[in-house]
Each structure stands twice: as structure tokens, then as C-alpha cells.
GUVOVEX-416170 format. One line per 10 residues: number of its first residue (from 1); their letters; for each residue x, y, z of C-alpha. Coordinates in steps of 0.2 Angstrom, whole numbers. Each point is the difference from the previous one (the first is absolute). Layout:
% residues N
NUM	A	X Y Z | ...
***
This chain:
% residues 479
1	MKKSLLNSED	-154 3 -20 | -14 -6 11 | 2 -14 14 | -13 -11 -10 | 18 0 -12 | 11 -6 14 | 0 -20 2 | 5 -8 16 | 16 -7 0 | 9 13 5
11	HLYLQVADGL	-4 13 15 | -10 14 -8 | 12 13 8 | 15 -9 -11 | -9 -1 -17 | -5 20 3 | 20 1 4 | 5 -7 -15 | -13 8 -9 | 7 18 4
21	EKMIADEVLR	20 -7 -1 | -7 -5 -19 | -2 19 -1 | 16 5 6 | 8 -12 -9 | -9 6 -14 | 3 19 2 | -18 0 2 | 3 9 17 | 18 7 -2
31	IGDKLPSVRV	11 6 14 | -7 12 10 | -17 -1 -4 | -12 -1 16 | -11 -16 1 | -19 1 3 | -5 1 17 | -5 -16 13 | -15 7 -3 | 0 -1 -19
41	LSEEYGISMG	8 -14 -2 | -10 -12 11 | -17 8 -10 | 10 -2 -18 | 3 -19 3 | -14 -4 12 | 8 -4 15 | 0 5 17 | 13 13 7 | 10 -13 10
51	TAFQAYYHLE	4 -7 -16 | 4 14 -10 | 12 5 16 | 6 -16 0 | 5 2 -20 | 9 16 1 | 9 -7 16 | 6 -15 -11 | 4 12 -15 | 9 10 14
61	GRGLIESRPK	10 -13 9 | 7 -3 -19 | 7 17 -2 | -11 5 -15 | -11 13 9 | 3 10 14 | -13 6 13 | 2 20 4 | -6 8 16 | -19 7 -3
71	SGYYVRFNHK	5 -2 -19 | -6 -18 -4 | 11 -12 -10 | 13 4 -15 | 8 -11 -13 | 18 0 5 | 9 -13 -11 | -4 -10 -18 | 9 -17 -7 | 6 12 -14
81	RFPQLPTVST	11 8 12 | 12 -14 -1 | 16 -2 -4 | 8 -7 -13 | 2 -20 1 | 17 -5 3 | 9 -5 -16 | 1 -20 -8 | 14 -11 7 | 14 -3 -10
91	PDTLSHDVSV	10 -13 9 | 15 -9 -9 | -5 -16 -8 | 15 -10 3 | 0 -13 14 | 11 3 14 | 1 -4 18 | -11 8 14 | 10 12 16 | -13 9 8
101	KEMIASIYRD	4 -9 18 | 10 14 8 | -9 14 -8 | -18 -7 8 | 9 -6 16 | 3 19 4 | -17 6 -3 | -6 -13 11 | 10 7 13 | -13 13 3
111	IVSAEVINLA	-15 -5 -10 | -10 -9 14 | 6 15 12 | -17 3 11 | 10 19 4 | -1 6 -18 | -14 7 -13 | -2 -17 -11 | -4 4 -17 | 13 -18 -3
121	LAVPDASLLP	-12 -17 3 | -14 -2 -11 | -11 -8 12 | -18 5 8 | 0 12 16 | -4 -13 14 | -16 12 2 | -6 -4 -16 | 0 -18 4 | -15 -10 10
131	TAKINKSVVY	12 -5 16 | -13 -3 11 | -7 -15 -11 | 16 -7 -4 | 2 1 18 | -16 -10 5 | 5 -14 -15 | 16 -3 7 | -9 -3 17 | -11 -12 -11
141	AIRHAKDHCI	15 -11 -6 | 7 -1 16 | -16 -7 9 | -9 -10 -13 | 16 -7 -12 | 6 -17 2 | 16 -1 12 | -5 18 3 | 12 4 -15 | 15 -7 7
151	NYENTQGNLE	5 -13 -13 | 6 1 -17 | -11 7 -14 | -3 -9 -16 | 15 3 -13 | -11 7 -11 | -11 9 12 | -13 -1 11 | -14 -5 -9 | -15 12 6
161	LRQQVAKLSF	12 15 -6 | 4 -7 -18 | -20 -2 -3 | -1 18 6 | 15 5 -11 | -9 -10 -15 | -15 11 2 | 10 16 0 | 4 -5 -17 | -18 1 -7
171	NWGGKIKPDE	2 19 2 | 11 0 -16 | -9 -14 -10 | 12 -15 7 | -7 -18 2 | 13 -4 13 | -3 -18 11 | 11 0 18 | 12 -15 -5 | 8 13 -13
181	IVITSGCLDA	5 12 12 | 16 0 12 | -2 11 16 | 19 12 2 | 5 14 11 | -5 12 -9 | 1 4 -20 | 17 2 -1 | 4 -19 7 | -12 -6 -12
191	MTLCLKAVTK	10 11 -16 | 16 -8 7 | -7 -18 1 | -6 2 -18 | 14 5 -6 | 9 -15 9 | -10 -12 -9 | 3 5 -17 | 19 7 2 | 16 -3 1
201	DGDTVAVECP	16 8 5 | 5 11 -14 | -15 -1 -8 | -8 19 -8 | -16 7 4 | -10 14 -6 | -5 12 11 | -12 16 -3 | 10 14 5 | -2 12 13
211	NYFGVYQAIE	-5 -15 12 | -2 -4 17 | 17 0 6 | -4 -17 11 | -2 -9 -17 | 18 6 -4 | 6 -9 15 | -9 -16 0 | 9 -1 -19 | 16 4 7
221	SIGLKVIEIS	-2 -10 13 | -3 -17 -11 | 15 4 -12 | -9 8 -13 | 1 13 -14 | -12 13 -7 | -6 6 -15 | -9 17 4 | -14 3 -8 | -7 19 -7
231	SDPVSGIDLN	-16 2 10 | -12 17 -2 | -6 9 15 | -18 -4 -8 | -1 -16 -10 | 14 -9 11 | 11 -12 -10 | 5 2 -17 | -6 -14 -9 | 11 2 -16
241	AVEKAIKKSK	17 1 11 | -6 -16 10 | -2 -9 -17 | 18 6 -7 | 6 -7 18 | -5 -16 -2 | 5 -2 -18 | 18 8 5 | 5 -11 14 | -4 -16 10
251	VKAVVCIPNF	-12 9 12 | -7 -12 12 | -14 10 8 | -10 16 -1 | -3 10 15 | -12 14 0 | -14 11 11 | -14 0 -11 | -10 9 12 | 4 15 7
261	NNPLGSCMPD	18 0 -3 | 13 3 17 | 6 12 -1 | -7 10 -19 | -18 -3 5 | -5 -6 -16 | -14 -15 -5 | 1 -8 -15 | -15 1 -12 | -9 -16 -1
271	ENKMKLVEII	3 -5 -16 | 17 4 2 | 1 -14 15 | -7 -13 -13 | 13 5 -14 | 14 -2 14 | -8 -18 3 | -1 -6 -17 | 20 7 -5 | 4 -10 16
281	SRYEIPLIED	-10 -15 -5 | 6 0 -17 | 21 -2 9 | -6 -11 13 | 7 11 12 | -8 3 17 | -6 19 6 | 2 1 19 | -15 12 3 | 0 13 16
291	DIYGELYFGK	-18 3 3 | 4 8 18 | -8 15 -5 | -16 -7 -11 | -14 4 13 | 5 18 4 | -8 8 -14 | -8 17 -2 | -13 -4 -14 | -16 -10 -1
301	SRPKTCKYYD	7 -17 -1 | 16 -11 2 | 10 0 -15 | 4 -18 -7 | 16 -9 4 | 13 -7 -12 | -5 -18 8 | -18 3 -8 | 5 -4 -18 | 11 -15 5
311	KKGLVMHCSS	-3 -15 -10 | 15 -11 1 | 3 5 19 | 18 10 -5 | -7 15 12 | 6 -4 19 | -10 16 8 | 4 5 16 | -7 11 13 | -3 4 18
321	LSKSLAPGYR	-10 9 14 | 15 9 7 | -6 17 -8 | -20 0 2 | -1 -11 15 | 12 -4 13 | 19 4 -6 | 8 -9 15 | -11 -16 -1 | 10 -6 -16
331	IGWAMPGKYV	-13 -6 -8 | 4 -3 -20 | -4 -11 -12 | 7 -9 -15 | -12 -7 -16 | 14 -8 -10 | -9 -9 -13 | 9 -15 -9 | 13 2 14 | -8 -2 15
341	EQVKHLKRIQ	8 -16 6 | 17 8 -4 | -4 15 13 | -9 -12 12 | 16 -10 0 | 12 19 2 | -13 4 15 | 3 -18 9 | 18 5 -1 | 2 15 5
351	SISNPTLTQV	-13 3 13 | -10 -14 4 | -16 9 2 | -5 15 5 | -7 7 17 | -16 -11 5 | -8 16 9 | 0 14 -12 | -6 -11 -14 | -16 -7 12
361	AIAHFLKNGR	-1 16 6 | -2 10 -19 | -11 -15 -9 | -11 6 16 | 0 19 -3 | -1 -4 -20 | -15 -11 3 | -8 12 13 | 6 16 1 | -8 10 -14
371	FEYHLKNLRK	17 1 -11 | -9 8 -14 | -8 13 11 | 19 5 7 | 9 -1 -16 | -16 13 -9 | 5 14 14 | 17 -6 1 | 2 5 -21 | -10 17 4
381	ALHTQSLRYV	11 4 13 | 16 -4 -10 | -8 9 -15 | -4 16 11 | 19 0 6 | 7 -1 -17 | -10 16 -6 | 7 9 17 | 18 -8 -3 | -1 8 -19
391	QAIIKYFPAD	-5 15 4 | 14 3 15 | 14 -2 -13 | -8 10 -14 | -1 15 14 | 17 -3 7 | 14 -9 -14 | 8 8 -15 | -14 4 -14 | 9 -12 -10
401	TKVSRPHGGF	-2 -14 11 | -9 -15 -9 | -12 -12 8 | -9 -18 -2 | -19 0 -1 | -4 -16 8 | -19 -8 0 | 6 -13 16 | 12 -5 12 | 11 11 10
411	SLWVELNKKA	14 8 -8 | 5 16 -9 | 14 1 -15 | 8 17 1 | 13 6 -13 | 10 16 6 | 11 8 -12 | 15 -6 -5 | 12 10 12 | -11 -9 15
421	DTFKLRTEAI	12 -17 9 | -16 -7 8 | 13 -13 11 | 8 17 7 | -17 7 2 | -3 -13 11 | 13 2 12 | -5 19 0 | -17 -5 3 | 4 -13 14
431	KQGISIVPGK	8 16 10 | -17 7 -2 | -8 -13 7 | -7 -9 -17 | 1 -13 -8 | -1 -5 -18 | 5 -13 -12 | 14 9 -15 | -4 -8 -18 | 17 -8 0
441	IFSANCNYSN	-5 -20 8 | -15 -2 -11 | 12 -4 -14 | 13 -11 0 | 11 11 -11 | -2 15 11 | -10 8 -11 | -12 16 7 | 11 10 10 | -12 13 -1
451	CLRISFGKPW	-14 -9 3 | -9 -5 18 | -15 -9 7 | -9 8 10 | -15 -11 6 | -15 6 8 | -8 -13 13 | 0 11 14 | -17 12 3 | 3 19 -7
461	NEDIDYGIMM	7 10 16 | 9 15 5 | 16 -12 2 | -2 -6 -16 | -1 19 -8 | 15 3 9 | 9 -11 -7 | -4 1 -16 | 3 21 0 | 18 -5 8
471	LGKLIKKMI	5 -11 -15 | -7 13 -9 | 12 10 5 | 15 -11 0 | -4 -4 -18 | 1 19 -6 | 17 1 13 | 8 -14 -10 | -4 6 -20
***
């Protein structure tokens, strides 16, 4: 492959690195094989020595190759070494009450501690975020916005911000107008408003399982019952199970995370999203779609959303910038379709409006801060981190450990031997200064007692390596 065959869309070193990574994945280059010298690689691809070094540095950072002093570069990891995938969930399909409040409260007591090696929080490390540019946007907002951001903002949200969010929808093929968007305090707030808009106390909703524990908290706070729907670690929610639940029970809404589910990491194929929308449209049931991880894909293109296939306004699309730009700014949104007036009314009762300063600042950043450039770098960092974390789990955890293989997002779903109790593991891990999230809190029915979520939002370093090593020791001792 010569330079003339390389396109100009990506940096040359990334194209070279991708080609080598494919050769490693296909076992053209096997573990232990020596790679061409930097000089030979430079000549073979028609690139500079500096570009060749960058390609090797990139692969080394992902843990795929290693440098040996005075010897060169060697292959150290192959994707075929990935552990088995976690088993498909089989939750109880009966409608039941939700009770996760006490369990989550006990975990949140230490989940945000600065004193621990945090493998629990599914947020990007501050070092991966464009803090200086966001700060400039805050200063701009204070100096130039009307009344210096002191007064209430529009209940539906700052107009400029809604315009920028509408533009973001172009990434998944959306044609959303600013007046179809309601700005919220994060994605969970958006989902809670949507749930309230289409249900009443005692109603039943179908929820993909496992699912983000905050969703269960929201459902419990509204007084709803749940039917948990099984989910595949690769392809997501079981569509047959969704339709069976709708036929069997009076389901008032369906809740799922189609793109890079938290905690499974699964991503529904686009054809499955279209089929899911067909199902809910047939029964006139709203679908509350959590797309908070949609922009954090590791592949070449962004996966579509369920909202893309919505023709009746039944898909209530929710997202935020908490996982991609500014967690503490609490900027989220709902695109509630035909229910937009109900959501606006509920927001007016609940909070009147969101803080003006953060809305104006983020609107300015989205317009001027090269958000897509930031996302490209963040995706690359997260993909690299996911590989390093998986390699450490392979190295330190028991051989029968099963791990998900996400193509986006922040989370690894780890399934241990049936003898393991990850709630007890969490207690022992905290004693060692390590924070994890046990699998039980991702289900209302307390399934997944031998599973845990490990988040790879922090860049790989010696502390992370030590934390995963210690977890491995605790697990081996437990089983």
C-alpha cells in the first residue's frame, strides 16, 4: 500500500495504524511477531519517518503493540483474545414495583469520592474536555448576553442553544426544528419529564434490562411499575419480547438506550431501530429513547437513532452534553415529538427554566468551539482506553470472566463466576480505595449479582492498572 492509496480524510498515521490493526485482527501479524522497522514502514507506505513513528505510537497507546529496547516493535495483543461475551439477560417479564433507592444511595456515598481509584463514574475525565474554550464561552456569555445572564431564560430553553442542538441532529439524519426541542437539566431530567408526560401513577412501562440505574430511580419516583425486557450484549433490546410485553400488559411507554447501552455497551443495528419504531407505532405507544452516548462511537460513522425512523411523533428522543462536553453544566434536551406541549407544561411547573448562564455559554461554544473536532479526539481517546482496560481484565481477572465489546460509550459489562457477589466485592474494593458499580443496581428485580460495570472514562495510567489488578485478586479470593 503506497501513499497514493491513502486518502486525505484522516491523518496519514491513523490510516497506516488502522491498516496494521486490521492485519493484527486478521492474524496476518500474530502475537509475538516483529513489525517492520520504522524506516521500512516509511518506505513501504511512502510516508515520512515521523508519520511512521506516530502510527506505532498510536498502536502502542492502544496496547496492541509494544516496543522492546534495541529490538523494535512487536505485536502484543489480538482482538481474538477478547473473553467471551456476557450472557443474554433473562429478566422476569411480570409487571412489578421498583425498589432500588436504598441500594443506589449506599453506592453514591463513595462513588464520587476523590480519594478512590474510580472505575464507577461513566463520565469523561476532565483532562479529555476543552475546559479553556468552555471558560471563554462563559466569559463571553457574561459580557455579551442580554442582562448578563441574570434573568430567567425561556421555559423551553435558550433559542440559540436549541438552534445548535437542532444542528447536532443532522449527524444522525434528523430534521428537527428549534421549537420541537425542550432544554433540560441533563438527559435523566429529559427522560423523567417524558415519562411524566405519557404516564400516571400505577402505570406500567417496558424497560430494556440491564439499564442505567437512574432510569429506575425516575420510574420509582413517579410511582410506575416495570416490565424488564431482555437485552443482547451486542444487538440490544429483544424486539420479540417488546411486542409480547405490549400484547400481554397495558404498557404505556417503552424505555431503551439504543446506542451504546449503559451498562451493556450494546448498539442496536439500524434495521432493529426501524422495527422497534414500527412496533410502537402499531400500538400507538411512546418510545423514550436515551441517546446520550450516540456521538461517542468508535467506528467511522454515527449510528442512527430511533427518532430518525419516527413518522408519528411517538419517539421521545432524549440526550445531553454531560458525557461529551461538560458534565457539571447539566445541559440536556428532549425532542418529545407529539408530546412537546405536555413536556413544556411539566417543565414550567417543575423548574420554570434552566440556568441562563450555562445555556448561553454552551450555545456559544457549540457555534464557535469546534465541537466536532473535540468529539473526534474524545472518541479516539475512549476507544484506546477501552482496549487497555479490557487487556488488563484479561490479564488480572479469572479466566472464565466474560466482558462486553462496546463500539462506543464508556462502559464495560463484566460477568464473573456465579460464585461471585459484586455487591460484597464493592465493599471489599472500597477498603482498598477502589470504586466499582455492582450489577444489581442495573435491574429493578436485583438480577446480575455476579456482574459489574467498569467505566473507562479515565485515561490509562498506573493507578488504573493497580485498581484492576487488585480487583482481580479480590475476585479470585472470593470465588
